[in-house]
Steps between C-alpha positions, in 0.01 A plus 500: 500500500613420851355201675322568820545252780266508792666375812255333729614434852593136540314318771699226664269207566609249754278197503579211723387188312427318824256768618245521224424281204184532297365218287210492257356164402273501192278195460294465184450122481204304634564349844491135395593511130874510564739524791594862430252654750599245764871571454446878498299481822755270661775748416291794624425324830869437556606853403248664732663321795825690444586800711419824317340330199182627340306275262218610273285258309333606176237263365386548143312301239440143616723572800213674680350154551783433746325726751154350450339392824378142552739317269479123506821378341530138389639253754875534533514855362609809691234754595595829336225690680659423837839612372359833378313548827817433700693751291226762536506465881871587503482819297291771350204425278380727221171443324 
């Protein structure tokens, strides 16, 4: 039996890495239980400042508490709510 090869036209993709970068940050830890949400948000806030960068934030599990309004963190702690709000102002928000 002869093998049948289907030749699909090859599409040459030229992507300039400086033009568009897309990042997805997934946070599933509580805002003040560990430093993971803080570090993820810090990274996201710095990435969104780059030219042509797109940052999406996906909150799941305990991570949804990061976006809770009216947080009162203990003295000396970072306010995750303000970080999420700042990130949301710079990009698109899906609910």
